[in-house]
C-alpha positions in Angstrom: -47.1 201.5 203.8 -48.4 199.1 201.1 -46.9 195.7 200.2 -45.6 197.0 196.9 -43.9 200.0 198.5 -42.3 197.8 201.2 -41.0 195.5 198.5 -39.8 198.4 196.4 -37.8 199.8 199.3 -36.4 196.4 200.2 -35.4 195.8 196.6 -33.7 199.2 196.4 -31.8 198.5 199.7 -30.6 195.1 198.3 -29.6 196.6 194.9 -27.6 199.4 196.4 -26.3 197.8 199.5 -25.5 194.2 198.3 -25.7 193.8 194.6 -23.8 196.9 193.3 -20.8 196.6 195.7 -20.6 192.9 194.8 -20.5 193.6 191.1 -17.9 196.3 191.5 -15.7 193.7 193.2 -16.6 190.9 190.8 -17.7 192.3 187.4 -20.3 190.5 185.4 -19.4 188.4 182.4 -20.6 191.1 179.9 -22.2 194.5 179.9 -25.5 193.6 178.5 -27.7 190.5 178.8 -30.6 190.2 176.5 -32.8 187.6 174.7 -32.7 186.9 171.0 -35.5 189.4 170.6 -33.6 192.2 172.4 -35.5 192.0 175.7 -33.1 193.1 178.4 -32.5 190.4 181.1 -32.5 191.9 184.5 -30.3 190.3 187.2 -33.5 189.4 189.2 -37.3 189.5 188.8 -39.8 190.1 191.6 -43.5 191.0 191.8 -42.5 194.6 191.0 -42.0 193.4 187.3 -45.6 192.2 187.1 -47.5 195.4 187.9 -51.3 195.1 187.3 -50.8 191.3 186.9 -54.3 189.7 187.0 -54.1 185.9 187.4 -57.5 185.1 185.8 -57.0 187.6 183.0 -53.4 186.8 182.2 -53.2 183.1 183.1 -56.4 181.4 184.0 -56.4 177.7 184.3 -55.2 175.1 181.8 -57.9 174.1 179.3 -59.7 177.4 179.5 -59.4 180.9 178.0 -56.9 182.4 177.5 -55.1 179.0 177.5 -51.8 180.6 178.7 -51.1 177.5 180.9 -52.1 174.9 178.2 -54.9 173.7 175.9 -55.8 170.7 178.0 -56.9 170.8 181.7 -54.3 168.1 182.8 -51.9 168.3 179.8 -49.4 165.5 179.8 -50.8 163.7 182.9 -53.4 162.3 180.5 -51.8 162.1 177.1 -48.1 162.8 176.3 -47.3 165.0 173.3 -47.0 163.1 169.9 -43.5 162.1 169.3 -42.7 162.6 165.6 -39.4 162.2 163.9 -39.3 164.0 160.6 -38.2 161.4 158.0 -38.1 160.7 154.3 -35.3 160.2 151.8 -34.7 158.4 148.5 -37.6 156.3 147.2 -40.8 155.3 148.9 -39.4 151.9 149.8 -36.4 153.4 151.7 -38.6 155.9 153.6 -41.2 153.1 154.4 -38.4 151.1 156.1 -37.4 154.2 158.2 -41.0 154.8 159.2 -41.5 151.3 160.3 -38.2 151.3 162.2 -39.3 154.5 164.1 -42.7 153.1 165.0 -41.0 150.0 166.4 -38.8 152.3 168.5 -41.8 153.9 170.1 -42.5 156.9 167.8 -46.2 157.8 168.1 -46.8 159.8 164.9 -45.3 160.0 161.4 -43.8 163.1 159.9 -43.0 163.0 156.2 -40.3 164.9 154.5 -40.7 165.3 150.7 -38.0 166.0 148.2 -37.8 169.3 146.4 -39.3 168.2 143.1 -42.3 166.9 145.0 -42.6 170.1 146.9 -42.6 172.3 143.8 -44.7 170.0 141.6 -42.2 168.4 139.2 -42.1 164.7 138.4 -38.8 162.9 139.0 -38.0 162.7 135.3 -38.5 166.5 134.7 -35.2 168.3 133.8 -35.7 170.6 136.8 -35.7 167.5 139.1 -32.3 166.2 138.0 -29.9 165.6 140.9 -32.6 166.4 143.5 -34.7 163.3 143.4 -35.0 161.8 147.0 -32.2 164.1 148.3 -33.9 166.1 151.1 -37.0 163.9 151.4 -38.9 161.1 149.7 -39.8 161.3 146.0 -43.5 161.0 145.4 -44.7 161.1 141.8 -48.0 159.2 141.9 -50.5 157.4 144.2 -48.5 154.2 143.6 -45.5 155.8 145.4 -47.8 156.9 148.2 -49.1 153.3 148.6 -45.5 152.0 148.9 -44.7 154.8 151.4 -47.4 153.6 153.7 -47.2 149.9 153.0 -48.1 147.9 156.2 -48.9 151.1 158.1 -52.6 151.2 158.9 -53.7 154.8 158.3 -56.6 154.5 160.8 -54.1 153.8 163.5 -51.4 156.5 163.0 -51.5 160.3 162.7 -49.4 161.6 159.8 -47.9 165.0 159.4 -46.9 166.0 155.9 -44.5 168.9 155.4 -45.9 170.0 152.1 -47.2 173.4 151.0 -47.7 174.4 147.3 -48.7 170.8 146.4 -50.4 170.1 149.7 -53.8 169.4 148.0 -52.3 166.8 145.8 -50.5 164.9 148.5 -53.6 165.0 150.8 -55.6 163.6 147.9 -53.0 160.8 147.5 -53.2 160.0 151.2 -57.0 159.9 151.0 -56.9 157.5 148.0 -54.3 155.2 149.7 -56.5 155.1 152.8 -59.5 154.1 150.7 -57.5 151.3 149.2 -56.7 150.2 152.8 -60.5 150.2 153.5 -60.2 153.3 155.7 -62.8 156.0 155.2 -61.4 159.5 154.9 -63.6 160.6 157.9 -61.4 158.5 160.2 -58.0 160.0 159.0 -56.0 162.0 161.5 -53.0 164.1 160.8 -51.8 167.5 159.4 -50.7 169.0 156.2 -48.4 172.1 156.5 -50.3 173.9 153.7 -48.8 177.2 154.8 -47.9 179.1 151.6 -47.4 182.6 153.1 -44.3 181.6 155.0 -42.9 180.1 151.7 -43.1 183.6 150.2 -41.4 185.0 153.4 -38.7 182.6 154.2 -38.5 179.2 152.4 -39.3 179.5 148.7 -41.1 176.3 147.7 -44.0 178.3 146.2 -45.5 177.7 142.8 -48.6 179.9 142.2 -49.2 183.6 143.0 -50.8 184.4 146.4 -54.4 184.7 145.4 -54.9 181.2 143.8 -52.6 179.7 146.5 -55.0 181.1 149.1 -57.9 179.7 147.1 -56.4 176.2 147.2 -56.0 176.5 151.0 -59.6 177.5 151.6 -60.7 174.7 149.2 -58.9 172.3 151.6 -60.5 173.9 154.6 -64.0 173.5 153.1 -63.5 170.0 151.8 -62.0 168.7 155.1 -64.6 170.3 157.3 -67.2 168.1 155.6 -65.3 165.0 154.7 -62.1 164.7 156.8 -63.2 166.4 160.1 -60.3 165.0 162.2 -57.6 166.4 159.9 -55.6 169.5 160.7 -56.0 171.4 157.5 -53.0 173.7 158.0 -49.9 174.0 160.1 -49.2 177.8 160.3 -45.5 177.8 160.5 -43.1 180.1 162.2 -40.3 177.5 162.2 -38.9 178.4 158.8 -39.0 182.1 159.6 -37.1 181.4 162.8 -34.6 179.3 160.9 -34.1 182.1 158.4 -33.1 184.4 161.3 -36.3 185.8 162.9 -36.2 186.5 166.6 -38.6 184.8 169.0 -40.9 187.9 168.9 -40.9 188.0 165.1 -41.6 184.3 165.0 -44.8 184.8 167.1 -45.8 187.9 165.3 -45.4 186.8 161.7 -46.8 183.4 162.4 -50.0 184.8 163.9 -50.2 187.4 161.2 -50.2 184.6 158.7 -52.9 182.9 160.7 -55.0 186.1 160.6 -54.7 186.2 156.8 -55.8 182.5 156.5 -58.8 183.1 158.8 -59.8 186.2 156.9 -59.6 184.3 153.5 -61.7 181.4 154.9 -64.3 183.8 156.2 -64.4 185.6 152.8 -64.9 182.2 151.2 -68.0 181.7 153.4 -66.6 179.4 156.1 -67.3 179.6 159.8 -64.3 180.2 162.0 -66.1 178.4 164.9 -65.9 175.3 162.7 -62.6 175.5 160.7 -60.9 177.2 163.6 -60.8 173.8 165.5 -58.6 172.3 162.8 -56.0 175.1 162.6 -52.6 174.1 164.0 -49.3 175.9 164.3 -45.6 175.0 164.0 -42.8 176.7 166.0 -39.1 176.3 166.5 -37.4 175.7 169.8 -34.1 177.5 170.1 -31.4 177.8 172.7 -32.6 180.7 175.0 -34.4 178.3 177.3 -36.7 180.7 179.2 -37.5 182.9 176.2 -38.6 179.9 174.3 -40.9 178.7 177.1 -42.4 182.2 177.4 -42.8 182.4 173.6 -45.0 179.4 173.4 -47.2 180.7 176.3 -47.4 184.2 174.8 -48.4 182.8 171.4 -51.2 180.6 172.9 -52.6 183.5 174.8 -52.4 186.0 172.0 -54.0 183.7 169.4 -56.9 183.0 171.8 -57.5 186.7 172.1 -57.2 187.3 168.4 -59.8 184.7 167.6 -62.2 185.9 170.3 -61.8 189.6 170.0 -61.0 190.1 166.3 -63.1 187.3 164.8 -65.8 186.9 167.5 -65.2 183.2 167.8 -67.3 181.6 170.5 -66.4 178.0 170.2 -63.7 177.3 172.9 -62.0 174.6 170.8 -61.5 177.2 168.0 -59.7 179.5 170.3 -57.0 177.0 171.2 -53.5 177.4 169.6 -52.3 173.8 169.2 -48.8 173.4 167.9 -46.0 171.2 166.8 -42.4 172.0 167.7 -39.2 171.1 166.0 -35.8 171.7 167.7 -33.6 174.3 165.8 -31.7 172.9 162.9 -29.9 176.2 162.5 -28.3 175.8 165.9 -26.7 172.5 165.0 -23.0 172.6 164.3 -20.7 170.5 162.1 -17.9 171.2 164.6 -18.1 168.9 167.6 -21.4 167.4 166.4 -22.0 165.4 169.6 -22.6 168.8 171.3 -25.8 168.9 169.3 -27.3 166.2 171.6 -27.2 168.7 174.5 -28.6 171.5 172.4 -31.5 169.4 171.2 -32.2 168.2 174.8 -32.5 171.7 176.1 -34.6 172.8 173.2 -37.0 169.8 173.5 -37.3 170.4 177.2 -38.3 174.1 176.5 -41.0 172.9 174.1 -42.4 170.5 176.7 -42.4 173.1 179.5 -44.1 175.5 177.0 -46.9 173.0 176.4 -46.4 171.6 172.9 -48.8 169.0 171.4 -46.2 167.4 169.1 -42.4 167.3 169.0 -39.6 166.5 166.6 -36.1 166.3 167.9 -33.3 166.8 165.5 -30.5 164.3 165.2 -26.9 165.3 166.2 -25.5 164.6 162.7 -27.9 166.7 160.7 -25.3 169.4 160.1 -23.4 166.8 158.2 -26.1 164.9 156.3 -29.3 163.0 156.6 -29.7 161.3 160.1 -28.7 157.7 160.4 -30.9 155.1 162.2 -28.6 155.4 165.3 -28.8 159.1 165.5 -32.5 159.3 164.9 -33.1 156.7 167.6 -31.1 158.8 170.0 -33.2 161.8 169.1 -36.4 159.9 169.8 -34.9 158.5 173.1 -34.3 162.2 174.1 -38.1 162.8 174.0 -38.8 159.5 175.8 -36.4 160.3 178.7 -37.9 163.7 179.1 -41.4 162.2 179.0 -40.9 159.2 181.3 -37.9 160.0 183.5 -37.6 163.8 184.1 -40.9 164.4 185.9 -41.6 167.6 183.9 -44.7 166.0 182.4 -46.3 165.4 185.7 -47.5 168.9 186.5 -49.2 171.4 184.2 -47.1 174.5 183.3 -44.7 174.0 186.2 -42.9 177.3 185.5 -46.2 179.3 185.6 -46.0 182.0 188.2 -42.2 182.5 187.8 -41.7 186.2 187.9 -39.2 185.9 185.0 -41.4 183.6 182.9 -44.5 185.8 183.4 -42.5 189.0 182.6 -41.1 187.5 179.4 -44.5 186.1 178.4 -46.0 189.6 178.7 -43.1 191.3 176.9 -43.2 188.8 174.0 -46.9 189.3 173.6 -46.6 193.1 173.8 -43.9 193.3 171.2 -45.6 190.8 168.9 -48.8 192.9 169.0 -46.7 195.9 167.7 -45.7 193.9 164.7 -49.2 192.7 164.0 -50.5 196.3 164.2 -47.8 197.4 161.7 -48.9 194.6 159.4 -52.5 195.7 159.7 -51.5 199.2 158.8 -49.8 197.9 155.6 -53.1 196.2 154.6 -52.6 192.7 156.0 -50.0 190.0 155.6 -50.3 189.3 151.9 -49.8 193.0 151.2 -46.9 193.1 153.7 -45.2 190.2 152.0 -45.6 191.8 148.5 -43.9 194.9 150.0 -41.1 192.8 151.5 -41.8 193.9 155.0 -41.4 190.7 157.0 -38.6 189.5 154.7 -36.6 192.7 155.5 -37.2 192.4 159.2 -36.0 188.8 159.2 -32.9 189.6 157.1 -31.9 192.4 159.5 -32.3 190.1 162.5 -30.3 187.4 160.9 -27.5 189.8 160.0 -27.4 191.1 163.6 -27.3 187.6 165.0 -24.4 186.6 162.8 -22.5 189.7 163.8 -22.8 188.8 167.4 -21.3 185.4 166.7 -18.5 186.7 164.6 -17.5 189.4 167.2 -17.8 186.9 170.0 -20.7 188.6 171.8 -22.6 185.4 171.4 -20.8 182.2 172.2 -21.3 179.0 170.1 -19.4 176.2 171.8 -17.0 174.5 169.4 -17.4 177.3 166.8 -16.1 180.6 168.2 -15.1 179.2 171.7 -13.7 176.0 173.0 -12.6 174.9 169.5 -10.7 171.8 168.8 -8.0 171.6 166.2 -8.7 168.0 165.3 -12.2 166.6 165.6 -13.2 163.0 165.3 -15.2 162.4 162.2 -18.7 161.0 162.5 -18.8 157.6 160.8 -21.7 156.2 158.8 -23.1 159.5 157.5 -26.2 158.6 155.6 -25.9 159.3 151.9 -28.6 158.8 149.3 -27.6 156.3 146.6 -27.6 158.2 143.2 -29.0 155.0 141.6 -32.3 155.6 143.4 -33.0 158.5 141.1 -32.9 156.2 138.0 -35.0 153.6 139.8 -37.7 156.3 140.5 -37.6 157.4 136.9 -38.1 153.8 135.7 -41.1 153.4 137.9 -42.6 156.6 136.6 -42.0 155.4 133.0 -43.8 152.1 133.7 -46.7 153.9 135.3 -47.3 156.0 132.2 -47.1 152.9 130.0 -49.6 150.8 132.0 -52.2 153.3 133.3 -55.4 154.3 131.4 -54.1 157.5 129.8 -57.5 158.4 128.3 -58.9 158.5 131.9 -55.9 160.6 133.0 -56.5 163.1 130.2 -60.2 163.3 131.0 -59.6 163.9 134.7 -57.0 166.6 134.0 -59.4 168.3 131.6 -62.1 168.3 134.3 -59.6 169.8 136.8 -58.7 172.5 134.3 -62.3 173.5 133.8 -62.9 173.5 137.6 -59.8 175.7 138.2 -61.1 178.2 135.6 -64.6 178.3 137.0 -63.6 178.7 140.6 -65.0 175.4 141.9 -63.6 173.6 144.9 -60.7 171.7 143.4 -60.3 168.9 146.0 -62.8 166.4 144.4 -61.2 166.9 141.0 -57.7 166.5 142.3 -58.7 163.3 144.1 -60.3 162.0 140.9 -57.1 162.7 138.9 -55.0 160.9 141.6 -57.3 157.9 141.4 -56.6 157.7 137.7 -52.9 157.8 138.4 -52.1 161.3 137.2 -48.7 162.4 138.5 -48.0 165.3 140.7 -46.2 167.1 137.8 -49.2 166.6 135.5 -51.7 167.9 138.0 -49.5 170.9 138.9 -48.9 171.7 135.3 -52.6 172.1 134.7 -52.8 174.5 137.7 -49.7 176.3 136.4 -51.4 176.9 133.1 -54.5 178.3 134.8 -53.0 180.2 137.8 -49.6 181.2 136.5 -46.4 181.1 138.5 -45.2 183.5 141.2 -42.0 185.5 140.7 -40.4 186.8 143.9 -39.7 190.5 144.2 -36.1 191.4 145.0 -35.9 192.4 148.6 -33.0 194.7 149.5 
């Protein structure tokens, strides 16, 4: 009798002789247990759940293909993940103070939040910007704002992540110009721009231009940075916002990697080598509450991307096969009811990200369901990461849950289900076509609806919301609110800029940009020149709007 047969017989004896009689006497809490993606959770996992499991094929060793166990051989024993706290509000002065405070508290990388007008290419004095200036991020109108934002922060000593998409080329240009003024050559800059427009069409909405010119802007950045800013991550392919919109863990992996495939295809079509630009691709995922599913999700995404790059795109450079990713804990899981409970949620989510092998991490603050985080709450969020890093011991061993029957089963299942989605998207003609048809949007809408129903009917418990409620809750004091006067202050600075700059030089640089956009040249040098001449983000975007047009979303039912 073989080992598997012995185990199978022993399992059957245990299940029928011990488990089932026990459950008949003491029923389980509910009839069905499953992950957010609908993967059934068995009561127990054994080697029987890992049939045909090949260690070298499925896992391998950390730092080598297929990178299931991590992208570095010794992971956090050498260098901890970058601790980034997403920050930005009001004017550049206010955000600069928060950045410097966080660096003093031990943060190891900056992560910039921009306000909505900046994200969609409107200056602070535009009618469309009224009431939104500095509200959900910092207002940046010109390179002068960018200089203030990074005042006394040496750009050759920090890595900066910028959550910016439609206007990513302009904000990167501003960062490069500010670095030059600090005496830092662009070749030394390290950081990331999100620059992921496809997920904007799917889940977030801060797009400006139609898909084709948007993809052209992205590949322009790839090409420019490959030659001039080689340490910069030119895109952060983001599943986070799709997950926040209601996607399951499987959908998050599938749609994020499908977006990645579309970017790689566009770059290859533009004549770029995936062995080169592939090194600077990065990803961005959410960490939600289903602890083991989240860990397995990160491992599955890493393995699947390595296989996609190697098998689909014939990439040979090992560095271009690695899925390096930033993680943010799940804002959508934070509750306004009993907000201190969010500290526990964030801790579990952050721990899952670390056990899943993230390269960078943002931990949400407990008060974010109520408003912008205060200094106290953001410090606690940072301390959460530091305690995990320095006190828990989980960073001392690579992939410590690797080999767990449950983790390996979930990793396999998430990869298999994600592949089905990717194959469906291929059948539809690729991710751009699928987005235009509304396919990923509909899938996410349906998942979000199902999840909300589970909460409303009590099938899914949210502590403090549909269970363990309190009639009276203590109000959180000192909720951060942006002073409305800051909007007027920003408008006045913009007015002074237009009065004191060389407007002839501005017009000349914008005219050159317009011609370059019409002729199909790489736009980065022209955008950098316009930024140097103090053209505003709205002026630069308006030129591109005139040439490229604006995108209008199809109604998805």
